[in-house]
C-alpha positions in Angstrom: -18.7 71.3 12.2 -15.7 72.6 10.4 -14.8 73.1 6.8 -11.5 72.0 5.2 -10.0 72.3 1.7 -10.2 69.6 -0.9 -6.9 67.8 -1.6 -7.6 67.8 -5.3 -9.1 71.1 -6.3 -8.7 73.2 -3.1 -12.4 74.1 -2.8 -13.9 74.3 0.7 -15.7 71.1 1.7 -17.1 69.7 4.9 -14.5 68.0 7.1 -16.4 64.7 7.2 -16.6 64.4 3.4 -14.8 61.3 2.1 -14.7 62.6 -1.5 -15.0 66.1 -2.9 -18.4 66.8 -4.3 -16.8 69.1 -7.0 -13.9 67.0 -8.3 -14.4 63.6 -6.7 -10.9 63.4 -5.2 -10.6 61.1 -2.1 -10.1 63.1 1.1 -9.3 60.3 3.6 -5.8 59.1 3.9 -5.7 55.3 3.4 -4.0 53.4 6.1 -1.1 51.3 5.0 -0.9 47.6 5.7 0.5 46.7 9.2 4.2 47.2 9.3 6.5 45.1 11.4 7.5 46.7 14.7 10.9 48.2 13.8 11.3 49.8 17.2 11.7 46.5 18.9 14.9 44.8 19.8 16.1 41.7 17.8 17.2 39.9 20.9 14.8 37.0 20.5 16.1 36.4 16.9 19.7 36.6 18.2 18.9 34.0 20.9 17.4 31.7 18.3 20.4 32.1 16.0 22.9 31.4 18.8 21.0 28.4 20.0 20.7 27.1 16.5 24.4 27.5 15.8 25.3 25.9 19.1 23.0 23.0 18.4 24.4 22.5 14.9 28.0 22.6 16.2 27.1 19.9 18.7 26.4 17.6 15.8 30.1 17.6 14.8 31.2 16.0 18.1 32.6 12.6 17.4 32.6 11.2 21.0 30.1 8.7 22.3 26.7 10.2 23.0 24.9 9.3 26.2 21.4 10.1 27.2 22.5 13.4 28.8 24.2 14.7 25.7 21.2 13.8 23.5 18.8 15.4 26.0 21.0 18.6 26.1 21.0 18.7 22.3 17.2 18.3 22.2 16.7 21.1 24.8 19.0 23.5 23.0 17.4 22.8 19.7 13.9 23.1 21.0 14.7 26.4 22.7 16.2 27.8 19.5 13.2 26.6 17.5 10.7 28.2 19.9 12.5 31.5 20.2 12.8 31.7 16.4 9.2 31.0 15.8 8.2 33.6 18.4 10.4 36.2 16.7 9.0 35.4 13.3 5.4 35.4 14.5 5.7 38.7 16.3 7.3 40.3 13.3 10.3 41.5 15.4 13.4 42.8 13.7 16.0 40.2 12.7 13.8 37.9 10.8 16.8 36.6 8.8 18.5 35.6 12.0 15.4 34.0 13.4 14.8 32.0 10.2 18.4 30.7 10.3 18.1 29.8 13.9 14.8 27.9 13.2 16.4 25.9 10.4 19.5 25.0 12.3 17.5 24.2 15.4 15.1 22.0 13.5 17.9 20.0 11.9 19.6 19.5 15.2 16.2 18.5 16.9 15.5 16.0 14.2 19.0 14.5 14.6 18.6 14.4 18.4 15.2 12.6 18.0 16.8 10.1 15.7 19.7 9.5 18.1 17.3 9.0 21.0 15.4 6.3 19.0 18.6 4.2 18.5 
């Protein structure tokens, strides 16, 4: 059992003491709230953004839409939506890109579902 010095008054106290018996200063360092993993790569957010933009740009196509085009739009939109939700849920870097990808993908997915009902 070792002795350490108080963080408040510098008197010698036992190393397991949570507060100083002399001055009452807290000795333990309080852990901060969980921080997002800033060491990770934002590639999932980038994938969501790219798929969301591609899905949204497909909506501006004026040609006739067959079942294959509607299915392709739905798949792209769904993939962008899922990758964005994963990135946001895992607190990966690039949350702004992931949120944008989710919004664009969700809009395109709703449109593709509306087109498939026609």
